[in-house]
Residue frames as qw, qx, qy, qz and C-alpha x, y, z in Angstrom:
[[0.218, -0.372, 0.504, -0.748, -62.59, 49.53, -47.19],
 [0.210, -0.178, -0.956, 0.099, -64.06, 46.84, -45.04],
 [0.475, -0.450, -0.129, -0.745, -67.68, 47.25, -43.82],
 [0.039, -0.108, 0.823, -0.556, -68.41, 46.39, -40.27],
 [0.586, -0.340, -0.512, -0.528, -71.60, 44.37, -39.70],
 [0.357, -0.346, 0.611, -0.616, -72.66, 44.38, -36.03],
 [0.236, -0.091, -0.961, -0.109, -73.79, 41.04, -35.00],
 [0.467, -0.436, -0.237, -0.732, -77.55, 41.27, -34.44],
 [0.453, -0.296, 0.594, -0.596, -79.11, 40.56, -31.04],
 [0.143, 0.053, -0.976, -0.154, -79.54, 36.74, -31.02],
 [0.193, 0.359, 0.796, -0.447, -82.71, 36.76, -29.02],
 [0.402, 0.586, 0.127, -0.691, -84.56, 39.31, -31.33],
 [0.405, 0.517, -0.523, -0.543, -83.30, 38.04, -34.67],
 [0.155, 0.113, -0.975, -0.113, -83.68, 34.32, -33.98],
 [0.491, 0.124, 0.455, -0.732, -87.28, 34.85, -32.91],
 [0.644, 0.276, -0.479, -0.529, -88.30, 33.01, -36.18],
 [0.370, 0.146, -0.910, 0.114, -87.09, 29.72, -34.71],
 [0.240, 0.006, 0.686, -0.687, -89.60, 30.08, -31.83],
 [0.678, 0.235, -0.041, -0.695, -92.38, 29.32, -34.30],
 [0.701, 0.307, -0.617, -0.182, -90.96, 25.84, -35.03],
 [0.909, -0.413, 0.005, -0.059, -90.73, 22.61, -32.92],
 [0.457, -0.733, 0.470, 0.180, -87.29, 21.90, -31.47],
 [0.725, -0.027, 0.633, 0.270, -86.60, 19.12, -33.99],
 [0.542, 0.696, 0.386, 0.270, -87.12, 21.51, -36.86],
 [0.144, -0.946, 0.075, 0.282, -85.09, 24.59, -35.75],
 [0.442, -0.463, 0.566, 0.520, -81.78, 23.38, -37.28],
 [0.495, 0.383, 0.656, 0.420, -83.40, 22.60, -40.57],
 [0.182, 0.932, 0.298, 0.098, -84.87, 26.11, -40.82],
 [0.327, -0.832, 0.248, 0.373, -81.57, 27.65, -39.67],
 [0.543, -0.209, 0.650, 0.489, -79.68, 25.70, -42.26],
 [0.413, 0.686, 0.569, 0.188, -82.25, 26.62, -44.85],
 [0.060, 0.996, 0.042, -0.049, -81.45, 30.34, -44.35],
 [0.452, -0.670, 0.459, 0.369, -77.69, 29.90, -43.91],
 [0.629, 0.159, 0.642, 0.409, -77.56, 27.95, -47.23],
 [0.363, 0.862, 0.317, 0.155, -78.98, 30.96, -49.07],
 [0.130, -0.954, 0.229, 0.145, -76.20, 33.16, -47.76],
 [0.614, -0.394, 0.598, 0.330, -73.48, 30.58, -48.42],
 [0.653, 0.473, 0.527, 0.269, -74.62, 30.21, -51.98],
 [0.297, -0.203, 0.203, 0.911, -73.77, 33.79, -52.59],
 [0.031, 0.513, 0.655, 0.553, -77.16, 34.46, -54.18],
 [0.314, -0.842, -0.423, -0.119, -78.58, 36.44, -51.19],
 [0.452, 0.208, -0.250, 0.831, -77.01, 39.66, -50.07],
 [0.300, -0.346, 0.167, -0.873, -79.91, 41.32, -48.28],
 [0.288, -0.008, 0.806, -0.518, -82.08, 40.06, -45.52],
 [0.687, 0.357, 0.132, -0.619, -85.19, 40.22, -47.81],
 [0.600, 0.460, -0.588, -0.288, -83.43, 38.08, -50.41],
 [0.039, 0.223, -0.942, 0.249, -82.36, 35.47, -47.83],
 [0.469, 0.172, 0.634, -0.591, -85.91, 35.15, -46.76],
 [0.688, 0.474, -0.119, -0.536, -87.36, 35.02, -50.29],
 [0.471, 0.454, -0.743, -0.142, -84.82, 32.41, -51.39],
 [0.145, -0.091, 0.913, -0.370, -85.47, 30.27, -48.27],
 [0.625, 0.309, 0.408, -0.589, -89.10, 30.29, -49.18],
 [0.660, 0.514, -0.395, -0.381, -88.35, 29.32, -52.75],
 [0.230, 0.357, -0.903, 0.058, -86.16, 26.42, -51.60],
 [0.351, 0.059, 0.778, -0.518, -88.80, 25.27, -49.21],
 [0.686, 0.422, 0.050, -0.590, -91.45, 25.40, -52.11],
 [0.542, 0.461, -0.659, -0.243, -89.16, 23.24, -54.20],
 [0.023, -0.185, 0.941, -0.282, -88.85, 20.65, -51.41],
 [0.535, 0.247, 0.511, -0.626, -92.57, 20.66, -51.08],
 [0.647, 0.518, -0.243, -0.504, -93.02, 20.17, -54.75],
 [0.338, 0.420, -0.841, -0.044, -90.59, 17.27, -54.79],
 [0.251, -0.009, 0.858, -0.449, -92.41, 15.58, -51.93],
 [0.664, 0.385, 0.262, -0.586, -95.67, 15.89, -53.71],
 [0.555, 0.538, -0.549, -0.317, -94.03, 14.47, -56.93],
 [0.142, 0.306, -0.932, 0.131, -92.41, 11.59, -55.02],
 [0.467, 0.079, 0.665, -0.578, -95.67, 10.78, -53.28],
 [0.749, 0.442, 0.026, -0.493, -97.23, 10.03, -56.81],
 [0.343, 0.526, -0.757, -0.182, -94.43, 7.66, -57.83],
 [0.921, -0.133, -0.267, -0.248, -95.06, 3.97, -57.72],
 [0.716, 0.177, -0.522, 0.428, -91.63, 3.22, -56.27],
 [0.030, 0.438, -0.406, 0.802, -91.91, 5.72, -53.39],
 [0.215, -0.358, -0.822, 0.388, -93.37, 5.52, -49.99],
 [0.086, -0.607, -0.450, -0.649, -96.52, 7.45, -50.61],
 [0.515, -0.771, -0.374, -0.007, -97.58, 7.90, -47.02],
 [0.617, -0.444, -0.054, 0.647, -94.14, 9.06, -45.83],
 [0.339, 0.164, 0.316, 0.871, -93.92, 11.48, -48.67],
 [0.218, -0.702, -0.480, -0.478, -97.38, 12.84, -48.15],
 [0.571, -0.740, -0.279, 0.220, -96.50, 13.45, -44.48],
 [0.513, -0.217, 0.097, 0.825, -93.36, 15.18, -45.44],
 [0.108, 0.432, 0.412, 0.795, -95.24, 17.40, -47.91],
 [0.400, -0.784, -0.445, -0.166, -97.79, 18.23, -45.17],
 [0.589, -0.608, -0.144, 0.512, -94.96, 19.29, -42.78],
 [0.409, 0.039, 0.273, 0.870, -93.23, 21.29, -45.52],
 [0.089, -0.637, -0.508, -0.573, -96.57, 23.06, -46.11],
 [0.511, -0.780, -0.335, 0.134, -96.84, 23.89, -42.55],
 [0.536, -0.394, 0.087, 0.741, -93.28, 25.39, -42.53],
 [0.234, 0.334, 0.430, 0.805, -94.10, 27.30, -45.68],
 [0.260, -0.787, -0.451, -0.333, -97.14, 28.74, -44.02],
 [0.558, -0.701, -0.177, 0.407, -95.14, 29.84, -40.95],
 [0.499, -0.152, 0.233, 0.821, -92.48, 31.48, -43.02],
 [0.072, 0.522, 0.509, 0.681, -95.16, 33.24, -45.11],
 [0.376, -0.824, -0.398, -0.151, -97.09, 34.48, -42.13],
 [0.602, -0.711, -0.008, 0.364, -93.97, 35.42, -40.23],
 [0.617, 0.660, 0.036, 0.427, -92.26, 37.41, -42.97],
 [0.073, -0.915, 0.234, -0.321, -90.89, 40.07, -40.64],
 [0.742, -0.510, 0.436, -0.002, -89.34, 37.48, -38.32],
 [0.895, 0.231, 0.267, 0.272, -88.05, 35.72, -41.48],
 [0.430, 0.803, -0.105, 0.399, -86.34, 38.88, -42.78],
 [0.361, -0.819, 0.396, -0.208, -84.82, 39.62, -39.29],
 [0.879, -0.251, 0.400, 0.069, -83.60, 36.02, -39.34],
 [0.753, 0.555, 0.100, 0.340, -82.08, 36.61, -42.79],
 [0.068, 0.903, -0.272, 0.325, -80.15, 39.61, -41.31],
 [0.688, -0.569, 0.440, -0.098, -78.93, 37.31, -38.56],
 [0.908, 0.155, 0.321, 0.220, -77.76, 34.70, -41.13],
 [0.522, 0.773, -0.074, 0.353, -75.94, 37.35, -43.25],
 [0.150, -0.852, 0.409, -0.290, -74.14, 38.74, -40.11],
 [0.843, -0.361, 0.398, -0.017, -73.30, 35.28, -38.88],
 [0.878, 0.302, 0.247, 0.278, -71.74, 34.28, -42.17],
 [0.293, 0.885, -0.156, 0.326, -69.76, 37.57, -42.33],
 [0.541, -0.752, 0.373, -0.051, -67.89, 36.55, -39.22],
 [0.242, 0.565, -0.787, -0.048, -64.56, 34.81, -39.38],
 [0.790, -0.117, -0.584, -0.145, -64.77, 30.96, -38.86],
 [0.406, 0.035, -0.681, 0.608, -62.89, 31.34, -35.59],
 [0.212, -0.085, 0.341, -0.912, -65.26, 33.89, -34.30],
 [0.734, -0.135, -0.335, -0.575, -68.37, 31.81, -35.45],
 [0.692, -0.044, -0.695, 0.191, -66.85, 28.87, -33.52],
 [0.189, 0.059, -0.562, 0.803, -66.25, 30.95, -30.46],
 [0.424, -0.104, 0.077, -0.896, -69.78, 32.26, -30.47],
 [0.772, -0.078, -0.523, -0.352, -71.23, 28.90, -31.09],
 [0.569, -0.053, -0.719, 0.395, -69.31, 27.43, -28.16],
 [0.046, -0.076, 0.423, -0.902, -70.33, 30.32, -25.90],
 [0.613, -0.107, -0.151, -0.768, -74.03, 29.90, -26.88],
 [0.750, -0.050, -0.651, -0.102, -73.83, 26.13, -26.30],
 [0.339, 0.007, -0.692, 0.637, -72.32, 26.63, -22.82],
 [0.311, -0.116, 0.207, -0.920, -75.21, 29.03, -21.93],
 [0.746, -0.056, -0.395, -0.534, -77.78, 26.37, -23.05],
 [0.662, -0.018, -0.717, 0.219, -76.00, 23.68, -21.03],
 [0.115, 0.089, -0.551, 0.822, -75.86, 25.86, -17.93],
 [0.517, -0.106, 0.021, -0.849, -79.58, 26.74, -18.22],
 [0.781, -0.039, -0.544, -0.305, -80.43, 23.11, -18.65],
 [0.519, 0.013, -0.728, 0.447, -78.39, 22.01, -15.65],
 [0.097, -0.058, 0.456, -0.883, -80.05, 24.69, -13.42],
 [0.665, -0.080, -0.090, -0.737, -83.42, 23.12, -14.19],
 [0.829, 0.002, -0.545, -0.127, -82.57, 19.47, -13.41],
 [0.707, -0.678, 0.163, -0.121, -82.09, 17.96, -10.01],
 [0.056, -0.692, 0.720, -0.010, -78.52, 17.06, -8.88],
 [0.830, 0.153, -0.507, -0.174, -77.57, 13.42, -9.70],
 [0.875, -0.484, -0.011, -0.011, -76.72, 10.84, -7.09],
 [0.794, 0.151, -0.077, 0.584, -73.04, 10.69, -8.25],
 [0.149, 0.678, -0.069, 0.716, -72.81, 14.37, -7.85],
 [0.575, -0.699, 0.074, -0.419, -74.27, 14.36, -4.31],
 [0.942, -0.268, -0.028, 0.199, -72.15, 11.33, -3.31],
 [0.680, 0.341, -0.096, 0.641, -69.06, 13.02, -4.59],
 [0.098, -0.710, 0.101, -0.690, -69.81, 16.34, -2.74],
 [0.791, -0.581, 0.009, -0.192, -70.42, 14.34, 0.49],
 [0.908, -0.061, -0.061, 0.409, -67.01, 12.65, 0.08],
 [0.404, 0.544, -0.068, 0.732, -65.49, 16.11, -0.44],
 [0.291, -0.251, -0.589, 0.711, -67.04, 17.17, 2.84],
 [0.252, -0.193, -0.120, -0.941, -69.91, 19.35, 1.73],
 [0.007, -0.280, -0.888, 0.364, -72.94, 19.00, 4.07],
 [0.266, 0.329, 0.144, -0.895, -75.23, 21.58, 2.75],
 [0.665, 0.485, 0.485, -0.296, -78.28, 21.35, 0.45],
 [0.220, -0.205, 0.680, 0.668, -77.64, 20.55, -3.19],
 [0.466, 0.467, 0.314, -0.683, -80.35, 21.93, -5.42],
 [0.723, 0.631, -0.010, -0.281, -79.64, 21.43, -9.10],
 [0.882, 0.192, 0.120, 0.413, -77.05, 19.77, -11.41],
 [0.356, 0.758, -0.091, 0.538, -75.63, 23.25, -11.99],
 [0.459, -0.800, 0.262, -0.283, -75.38, 24.05, -8.26],
 [0.927, -0.278, 0.225, 0.114, -73.72, 20.69, -7.74],
 [0.765, 0.441, 0.049, 0.466, -71.24, 21.28, -10.62],
 [0.077, 0.862, -0.151, 0.477, -70.31, 24.70, -9.31],
 [0.635, -0.690, 0.304, -0.166, -69.75, 23.39, -5.79],
 [0.948, 0.023, 0.194, 0.252, -67.59, 20.50, -7.31],
 [0.520, 0.691, -0.059, 0.499, -65.55, 23.08, -9.21],
 [0.284, -0.859, 0.262, -0.336, -64.83, 25.01, -5.96],
 [0.815, -0.472, 0.335, -0.027, -63.56, 21.91, -4.25],
 [0.888, 0.232, 0.176, 0.356, -61.42, 20.71, -7.14],
 [0.323, 0.782, -0.128, 0.517, -59.75, 24.11, -7.33],
 [0.509, 0.101, -0.564, 0.643, -58.81, 23.70, -3.73],
 [0.293, -0.379, 0.133, -0.867, -61.54, 25.75, -2.10],
 [0.097, -0.283, -0.897, 0.324, -64.02, 24.89, 0.61],
 [0.311, -0.482, -0.353, -0.739, -67.70, 25.84, 1.00],
 [0.011, 0.035, 0.725, -0.688, -68.94, 26.69, 4.43],
 [0.293, -0.519, -0.710, -0.374, -72.55, 25.90, 5.17],
 [0.199, -0.377, 0.262, -0.866, -74.36, 28.41, 7.30],
 [0.243, -0.315, -0.893, 0.209, -76.07, 26.82, 10.30],
 [0.331, -0.632, -0.358, -0.602, -79.50, 28.16, 11.06],
 [0.102, 0.138, -0.641, 0.748, -79.73, 29.68, 14.61]]
C-alpha cells in the first residue's frame, strides 16, 4: 500500500534558507536533498543530522587543504570560515533544519514530473514578484504606446500584463479623471 506524503507548506518548511545569504541557499538546499537522494536519511531528523555531518566533513577538508603547501591557504581558510558559519547556523536552527529535512523528504517523494511542475510554478511566482518591484522598461513603454495604450505604466509586471491583453486581441480603456 502506497503512503501519501502531503507536500509541506513551502514558506514554513523552507524557513531555514532565510538564515543564509542568497548565494548560499542553493548550496544548503542541495546539501539536504543529497542526504535524501543517498537513501541514508528516511526521517527529517536524520536528514538534518546527515547534512550537519556532511558540512563538518567539508569544513575539515578545507582546514586540511589550508595546511597543504600546494593549496591556496587564504582561499581555503576563507572557505573554512564560511563553512563554520554555516555549521553554526544549522546547529542553532535545528528545528528549522528538521523542518527543512521534512520538506526535502516530501519533495523527493514526488514524481519527477510533479517536481518539475512545482519548480516551474514557484519560479514563475518569483519572476512575477520581481517584475512587480521593477519599473517598466523603455521598450515595454514604447511598445504599449504603439499598441495605443495611453495610461500610466507602473511596473514591468503591469506592462507585461497590458502587452498580453493587447496581443490576445483585447484593448485597455483608460479612465479619464473628471
